[in-house]
C-alpha positions in Angstrom: 49.0 25.4 -29.6 45.7 26.3 -31.2 43.1 28.3 -29.3 41.0 25.1 -29.2 43.8 23.4 -27.3 44.4 26.3 -24.9 42.9 25.5 -21.5 40.1 27.9 -20.4 41.3 29.5 -17.1 37.8 29.6 -15.8 37.2 25.9 -16.5 40.5 25.0 -14.9 39.8 27.0 -11.8 36.3 25.4 -11.4 37.8 21.9 -11.9 40.4 22.6 -9.3 37.8 23.7 -6.7 35.5 20.7 -7.5 38.2 18.1 -7.4 38.8 18.8 -3.8 35.2 18.0 -2.9 33.9 15.3 -5.2 34.6 12.9 -8.0 32.8 11.0 -10.8 29.3 12.2 -11.7 29.0 14.3 -8.5 32.0 16.3 -9.7 30.4 16.7 -13.2 27.2 18.2 -11.8 29.0 20.4 -9.3 31.1 21.8 -12.1 28.0 22.4 -14.2 26.3 24.3 -11.4 29.4 26.5 -11.0 29.6 27.1 -14.7 26.0 28.3 -14.6 26.9 30.8 -11.8 29.8 32.1 -14.0 27.4 32.5 -16.9 25.0 34.5 -14.8 27.8 37.0 -14.2 28.7 37.0 -17.9 25.0 37.7 -18.7 25.0 40.6 -16.3 21.9 39.2 -14.7 19.8 41.7 -12.7 20.0 41.9 -9.0 16.4 40.7 -8.7 17.1 37.6 -10.8 20.3 36.9 -8.8 18.4 37.2 -5.5 15.8 34.7 -6.7 18.3 32.2 -8.0 20.6 32.5 -5.0 17.8 32.1 -2.4 16.3 29.2 -4.3 19.6 27.3 -4.4 20.2 27.9 -0.7 16.7 26.6 0.1 17.1 23.5 -2.0 20.6 22.7 -0.7 19.5 23.0 2.9 16.4 20.9 2.4 18.5 18.2 0.6 21.0 18.2 3.5 18.2 17.6 6.1 16.6 14.8 4.1 20.0 13.1 3.3 20.2 11.7 6.8 17.0 9.8 6.3 17.4 8.7 2.7 16.9 5.0 3.4 13.4 5.5 4.9 10.3 6.0 2.8 8.2 9.0 3.6 4.5 9.8 3.2 3.3 13.4 2.6 0.0 14.6 4.1 -1.8 17.7 2.7 -5.0 19.3 4.0 -6.5 22.5 5.4 -4.6 24.6 8.0 -8.1 25.7 9.2 -9.4 22.3 10.3 -10.2 22.4 14.0 -9.2 19.8 16.5 -12.8 18.7 17.2 -13.5 18.0 13.5 -13.6 14.4 12.2 -11.0 15.1 9.5 -8.5 16.2 12.2 -9.0 13.0 14.1 -8.7 10.9 10.9 -5.5 12.6 9.9 -4.0 12.0 13.4 -5.0 8.4 13.3 -3.6 7.8 9.8 -0.3 9.4 10.7 0.0 7.2 13.9 -0.7 4.1 11.8 1.6 4.8 8.9 4.7 5.6 11.0 4.0 2.3 12.9 4.7 0.7 9.5 8.2 2.2 9.4 7.4 5.2 7.2 8.2 8.8 8.1 5.7 11.7 7.6 6.1 15.0 5.8 3.6 17.9 6.2 3.6 21.6 5.5 4.4 22.1 9.2 1.4 24.3 9.9 -1.8 23.8 11.9 -5.0 22.0 11.1 -4.6 18.8 9.2 -0.8 19.2 9.2 -0.7 19.6 13.0 -3.1 16.6 13.4 -0.8 14.4 11.3 2.2 15.6 13.2 0.5 14.8 16.5 -0.1 11.3 15.3 3.4 10.7 13.9 5.4 12.5 16.6 8.3 14.9 16.0 10.9 12.1 15.8 9.2 10.6 12.7 8.2 13.9 11.1 9.4 16.6 8.7 7.8 20.0 8.4 8.2 22.0 5.2 6.9 25.4 6.3 6.2 28.3 4.0 6.6 31.9 5.1 3.2 33.6 4.7 1.8 36.9 6.1 -1.0 34.9 7.8 -2.1 31.4 8.8 1.1 29.4 8.3 3.3 29.1 11.4 4.9 25.9 12.6 2.7 23.7 14.7 3.9 22.9 18.3 4.9 19.3 17.5 7.5 20.2 14.8 8.4 23.8 16.0 12.1 24.0 16.8 12.8 20.5 15.5 15.8 20.2 13.2 13.6 18.6 10.6 11.5 21.7 10.2 12.5 23.5 7.0 11.3 27.1 6.3 10.8 28.0 2.6 10.3 31.4 1.0 9.3 30.0 -2.4 6.4 27.6 -3.0 8.2 26.0 -6.0 11.2 25.0 -3.9 8.9 23.6 -1.2 6.9 21.6 -3.8 10.1 20.3 -5.3 11.2 18.9 -1.9 7.7 17.3 -1.3 7.8 15.5 -4.7 11.4 14.5 -4.6 11.3 13.0 -1.1 7.8 11.4 -1.0 6.8 7.8 -1.6 3.0 8.4 -1.2 0.7 11.4 -0.9 -2.4 11.5 1.3 -4.7 14.5 0.9 -7.5 15.5 3.2 -10.1 18.2 2.5 -8.6 21.6 2.1 -8.7 24.9 0.2 -6.8 26.4 -2.7 -3.4 25.2 -1.4 -4.5 21.5 -1.0 -6.1 21.4 -4.4 -3.1 23.1 -5.9 -0.7 20.5 -4.4 -3.0 17.6 -5.4 -3.4 18.8 -9.0 0.4 19.5 -9.3 1.3 16.0 -8.2 -1.3 14.5 -10.5 0.0 16.6 -13.4 3.6 15.4 -12.8 2.4 11.8 -12.7 0.1 12.1 -15.7 3.0 13.6 -17.8 5.7 11.2 -16.6 7.7 14.0 -15.0 8.0 12.2 -11.7 7.7 8.6 -10.6 4.3 7.1 -10.0 3.5 6.8 -6.3 0.2 6.3 -4.4 -2.1 9.3 -4.2 -4.9 8.8 -1.6 -7.7 11.2 -1.1 -9.2 10.8 2.4 -12.3 12.1 3.9 -14.4 11.6 7.0 -16.9 8.7 7.0 -19.9 9.8 5.0 -18.0 12.9 3.8 -18.4 14.0 0.2 -15.5 16.4 -0.5 -13.5 14.1 -2.8 -16.6 12.5 -4.4 -17.7 16.0 -5.4 -14.3 16.7 -6.8 -14.4 13.5 -8.8 -17.8 14.3 -10.3 -16.2 17.5 -11.5 -13.5 15.5 -13.2 -16.0 13.0 -14.6 -18.8 15.3 -15.7 -16.7 18.3 -17.0 -13.0 17.7 -17.6 -13.3 14.1 -18.9 -16.5 14.9 -20.8 -14.6 17.7 -22.6 -11.8 15.4 -23.5 -9.3 17.3 -21.4 -8.1 14.2 -19.5 -8.1 10.5 -20.2 -10.1 7.8 -18.4 -6.8 6.1 -17.5 -5.8 9.2 -15.4 -8.4 8.0 -12.8 -6.0 5.1 -12.0 -3.6 7.6 -10.5 -5.6 8.2 -7.3 -7.8 6.4 -4.8 -10.6 7.9 -2.7 -11.3 6.4 0.7 -12.9 7.1 4.0 -11.0 4.3 5.8 -7.6 4.5 7.5 -7.0 0.7 7.1 -7.5 0.9 3.4 -5.2 4.0 3.1 -2.4 2.3 5.0 -2.8 -1.0 3.2 -2.8 0.8 -0.2 0.6 2.3 0.5 2.1 -0.9 2.0 0.8 -3.0 -0.9 2.3 -0.6 -3.5 5.8 -1.5 -2.2 5.1 -5.2 -1.6 7.1 -6.4 -4.7 7.6 -3.1 -6.6 10.5 -1.1 -5.2 11.1 1.8 -7.6 11.9 2.6 -11.3 14.0 4.8 -13.5 14.4 5.4 -17.2 17.4 4.4 -19.2 16.8 6.2 -22.5 13.5 4.7 -23.7 13.6 1.7 -21.4 11.7 1.7 -18.1 13.7 -0.2 -15.5 11.5 -1.5 -12.6 13.4 -2.6 -9.5 11.7 -5.4 -7.5 12.0 -6.6 -3.9 11.6 -10.2 -5.1 12.0 -12.0 -8.4 8.9 -12.9 -10.3 8.1 -16.5 -11.4 8.3 -17.3 -15.1 4.5 -17.7 -15.1 4.0 -14.3 -13.5 6.3 -12.7 -16.1 4.4 -14.3 -18.9 1.1 -13.1 -17.5 2.4 -9.5 -17.3 3.5 -9.7 -21.0 0.0 -11.0 -22.0 -2.0 -8.6 -19.9 0.0 -5.4 -20.8 1.0 -6.2 -24.4 -0.9 -3.0 -25.5 1.4 -0.9 -23.2 4.6 -2.0 -24.9 6.0 0.0 -27.8 8.5 -2.7 -28.8 9.8 -6.0 -27.5 8.6 -7.7 -24.3 8.9 -7.3 -20.6 12.1 -9.1 -19.5 13.5 -9.9 -16.1 17.2 -9.3 -15.6 19.9 -7.8 -13.3 20.9 -4.2 -13.1 21.8 -2.4 -16.4 25.3 -1.0 -16.7 23.9 2.5 -16.9 22.6 2.1 -13.3 26.1 1.9 -11.9 25.6 5.2 -10.0 22.9 3.8 -7.8 24.7 1.2 -5.7 22.1 1.0 -2.9 19.7 -0.9 -5.2 22.2 -2.7 -7.4 21.4 -6.1 -6.0 17.6 -5.9 -6.8 16.2 -7.8 -9.7 14.7 -5.8 -12.6 11.9 -5.8 -15.1 12.9 -3.9 -18.3 10.4 -2.8 -20.8 9.9 -0.1 -23.5 6.4 1.3 -22.9 4.5 3.9 -24.9 5.1 7.2 -23.0 1.5 8.2 -22.7 -1.4 7.4 -20.4 0.8 6.9 -17.3 -2.2 5.7 -15.4 -1.8 2.4 -17.2 1.7 2.1 -15.7 0.0 2.3 -12.3 -2.1 -0.7 -13.3 1.1 -2.5 -14.3 2.6 -1.8 -10.8 -0.5 -3.1 -9.2 -0.3 -6.3 -11.3 3.4 -6.7 -10.3 2.5 -6.5 -6.6 -0.3 -9.1 -7.1 2.1 -11.5 -9.0 3.5 -14.7 -7.7 7.2 -14.2 -6.7 10.3 -16.2 -6.0 11.9 -15.8 -2.6 15.0 -13.5 -2.7 18.4 -15.3 -2.5 19.5 -13.0 0.3 17.4 -11.0 2.8 16.4 -7.5 1.6 17.6 -5.1 4.2 16.2 -1.9 2.6 13.8 0.1 4.6 10.1 -0.3 3.7 
């Protein structure tokens, strides 16, 4: 037997451990994680690196286990200042928005602190809330609504916390805030702009007659865009409003026909809650011809490569090969899909909104 054919004792040991816990693709990724751990030992990684990696994995694993119980429910994240006082209009607006959005069968995620976060959690209630708290030397402690709740998750690292926000959220609503709010907003916009996460609604809310986000937008218009550092299409990635009704309706309408999407190599596979009429499909092909790198937008059933996602296997699909730039134009495509004429589904769609 050649050395190539000789089983690696470490690989065999890892497979034996994993085989008792999972199968298929899950087993593949678990094995990959464990192989990475072994390589850290072989690399003689420093104690500080091992501490960082160990704590990060523990935080991400725990957060995933909490969210797993609610995986069938869409969630809206609310960002804003921890310093906003209860008597301020933004506090009252955040509380009312949260009350309205959970009434539409969404759940709510905040940073778990006071100010806008506490206001949103008051409006949503603990049962419909998650708190992703960050350990800080000042300001950030869990608000009374979510404190002690099993859906309160405490993070040591901002990046692990941000990952959970982005991974679990179906829409982001930002109220006026400081460095943290702007950081979170720009991070999400960057991920959408570069195609590193799925397009979701981003709504920037302010009190009636407030000017926080309009001032922010003028900075984008007059400076960043003028210098050629962003594209005009990037402005399609967010909406500014002062109205709770518009914010709630924007999120609801986004998921009216559109459900979700994933990439299969260079093809964008858009899952739909309902089939489009032939006329609506033809209109999309004409309206977004400039967006397509090759071929046309077609309607079909699930691709074989999607076999690992059984929960959405029954949904109809649109499949297209778009240019992977100016992702703001893909937001316009999703808007057009939601405004299209549709055919009634053959069977009732029992997925959560």
